[in-house]
N, C-alpha and C positions, 0 to 999 in steps of 0.2 A: 147191722145194713145202713141204717137213721142215721145213722154218726156220719158214712162215708158221704152219705146222700145230700145230707146239709152240709159239707164242708165245701163238695163239689158246685152247690146252687148258690154256692157265696163265693163262685167266682173263682177257687183255687181249683188247682193241676195236678196231677195225680204225681206220687216219685218212682220212679222202675218197680223197689222192691216194695211201696204201697199195689200197684198194678199189677204185680205180678200175684201177690197174696190173695188179694179179691179174687183176679182169675180162677185159681187153685182150688178158690172156696168156691164160685158160682158150678163149677165142673163137677163140684164132690158135694150138688143141692143142697147148699148151707142156706139158701135165701130161697123166697119161693118165689113164683111168676113175674108178681105187682112187682116186688123189689127189684127184678131182674130187668122186668122192662123199664123199670124209673132208670135206671142204671145206663142199661143202654140211650135212652131217649136222650140224657146229656149232652152224648155226645153225635147228636141229631142236630141238637143248637151251638156247635161248636165244633174245628175241628182237634182232633186227635194231637197232643203232643210226643214229641220222640221219646223223653223218657215212657211214656203210656205207652204204649206202641212197640217200645221193647222189654215192657215189663210184660204183657201179653202174651206174646212173643216166645218171652225163654220158659212160660207156663206153663204154653200148650207143647211144645217142646220136654222141655222136660215130663210131663205129663205124657207125650205120644206110645204110642207102641211103637218099640223097636222093627223099624226093618231093616235089613242085612240081603239087599243086591250085589251082584259081582258083576259093576261097573260102574266106572272109573270116568268117562266119559261123557254123561247124559246130561241130555236136558229136557227141565221144564217150562213149557211155551203156555201159560196162567197167565187172564186180567183180573183184574181185582170183580169188575161187575159192575150192577149199578150207578152204570154213566145212564141210565133211561131208555139205548138209543133201541132195544130189543132187533139186535142185529142177528144172526145169520152163526152162529159157534166157529165163527174164526179160528179161536187158538185153537180148540179142538181138527178142525178141519189143519191148518196148517200141522199141529202133532203131525198126525194121520204121512201127510206130505212130504214133513221130514222124515222120522219113520221111512217110509220107502226111500227116499234119497239118500238109505241103507245110514242117519242116525240115529245111533240110541233114545227115546224119547221113556222117560218117565214123568209121565203127567199124573199130578196132583188138581183133583176138582169135588165138582163138589151137585148138590141141586140149585137152582132158581131160587133164590129167595127172596131177591126185588124182580126178579123177572120170569116170564110160562119155564123156560127150559136151560135150563145150566150142561153142562158136559153131563153130568153124570143121568140128571134125564135122558139124554137126546141116545144116552150106549144101554143107559137101563131099556129103554125102548125099541132098542135095535135086537135087544137081546142077548145083549152081556151080563155075566154074571160076575156083581162085583167080589173081589180075591178079598182076604183077611190074614196072607202069611207071606212070609217073604219068600216061601219056598213055590208057592201055587205064581206067584208075580215074579219070578224069575221069572217061570216055566211058558208067562205070558211077553216074556224080553226077548227069550230065545227065539220063541217062535214067530213072534211077531212085529218084534223091532220097537214094541213099544208098550207100556204096563201103563194100569190108572189105578191110582191110590184115590177111592172114595173115603172124603174125610172124614166123619162121622164113623167109619169102622179104625180108624189109628187118634181121632182127636176127644178124646168123651166130653169135651167142654163144646166142640163144636154139636156134638151130639145131644145135648141135653137141650141147650138156646135150640135145636134147628125147629121143633116145630112155633116156637115160638116168634121166629124169627119172620116165620113162612106167614105169621101170622102178619104181626108189623108191617110188611109189604115192604120194608123201606129196607136203603141203603142204611146198613152200621159197619159198627165200627168192625166186625169181623171177617165183612165186605177185605175190606184192609188186610185180616192179616190171614187169611186161607193160603192167599201164594209165597206166605214167608213161615209155613210155614210144612210144610215138606217133607216127608219124616225120612223121603231114603237122602233128603241131602244132595242131589244131583250136582257138579260141578260148574252147569252151568243155568242159567235163568233168564227168561226172561219174556218180563213182567207188566203187562199192562196196566195204567192207571189214568180215572178220569180225569185231574184233574194237575194241574203244575208244583201247589201247592205238598200234593202227597209224593209228587212225583220227585221235588226236592227233601220233605224227609226220610223215601225211601232211601233218594241214595246215601241220606246218612248214615241211615242204619245200616244197608248193604257195605257200603266202602270199610265196613270195619271187618270183613267178612274176608276170609281167603280163597272164596269159592267169586268167580265169576258175577256176573249179573250187566244186565242191559235194561233198560228200561224203556217201551213206545206211548207215547202219548199224541192223540189226533187230536190235536191245536182248535178244533170245531168242537170237541168233551166227549170222548170216543177212548175207550180203553183198550184200544189194537189203533195200529196202521189203517186208515179206515181207508184211503183216499178218496174220501170225501172233502180234504182241504189240508194241508201241511201233517207235518209230522216232528215230532222229537224225540231226539232217541238218546240216551245219555247210557256211556258206562264207564268206566273204571278210569279211561283214558281222555271223552271228548262229551260233548255237546255238540250235537247240529242236528241242522232241517231241513228234511228233506219235503219236493213238494211228488207228485206224483210221478212225474214225467223225470226228474231224480232215482226213481224207482221201476223205471220203465215201463209206467204205464201209464193210462188217461186218468184224469177224475174220471169218478163213478158218483153218483147220486148215491143220496142214503136211501128213498125208497127198495132201491138193485140189490140191496144189501138186509134188507129187516128179513125178520125173521116170520116164519107161518104163527096164526093162530092158537095155535092147539102144539103139546108136544108132538103125537105124533105126525103133527107135517110137517112140522119143523122137523125134526126124522127123516122125512120123508124127501126135505131141502137136501138136506144135511149127504143122504146118500147119493144125488145125483149128482151132488156136486163132488164127492169123492170118487163117484163113476164117470168124469168129465162130462155129466150132460149138461151141465150149470150153464147160468150165462156168462159172455164172455164177460159183468163186470165181478159180479160173485167170483169168478175164478182168480182174476184180477188180488183182488184185496186177498185174494188164502192165495195164493203164491209172493205176493210182497213178505208177508208174514212171515211166509215156512223160508223166505231167501233171508231174510235177514237172520232170521234164530240160525241159517247156518252159517251165514255168515259168523255168527257170535260164536259156535265153537271149532270157526278155523277147521273145518271138516272139506270147503272146497277153499278155492286160492279166494279169486275178488269176488266182488257183489256180482258182476255178469258171469259169473261160472254158478255162484249160488241160484243164483234166479233159471241158469241153462239145467241144473240137474230136479228146482224143484218141477219146474215146468215138464221136464221126462218120467219126474217120479210120480205126475199127474197125470200124464194125457199116455202113457205107456202101458197104466192100471195097474203100479206097481203102490200107489197111496193106498188106490180101495182092496187090494190085497192083502194088506197090511193090518186094515180097518178085519175084513174076513177070516186073518187066521186072529183077530182080537177075540171077536165078539161069538166065532164057532164054539 
């Protein structure tokens, strides 16, 4: 590792093959925590390159525990995290709304590293027991229209650096890898990113995949459609900027979509929103992200039809029913 660090400290970058090899060695615990911390810290001082991201991703997917779920049109709705905004768990909430609307969801997530409450935290607090096999995940998907893959169960590298990431409490390149390494490899992905440079790297990488993708970015720094300002949405075919009004809503305030001060408080907010008892602004943000995801999977027709389906899922109780069926 010393030679690698010296190489990187001299402003060099890694090739795809070098990045892959290092990630495999990290997963195999070949370096001590101080060496891994130094390695991660380099990417806090500069952005990751496309070959580095490709290499890290390829290593994680190669080492991942295989997942075989019988579904060919599932979607994952996931953000990089690390935007520093401490929002409610918008992508996870949207996932249940989408599941309640009849669209299969294969959600990949983890504990919060640079935030208090990640998707794994809020589901665990609700009583969900993480599953570690394709059979159990399939059962969840069949009964609730959604299953949840807790990343450390399927990625040994993420498990080995989990404590280190939490102790750092900072956004690292592992935030960027999470949305790219769902071992179930769903056909559709809606990925939220916190800046446009990362959006561009994702776009270059995902263009090579056969699977469909949608990248979303709140232009004021959110890794989701926040409705606090305009949002950029990138697909294989197009790039567009949408205002809150374009998406059928009024703009919301940053304060209205802030998470709680603890995991328990955030989980209570989460449950309240899924019951349809959140604030109008909380509902608006969740519905906007769910509607865009439904549009991406072509489950319904126009955006307005997707938004109508999302509203029906939330306000009829179907989204909350999906949540209850998953966690019980």
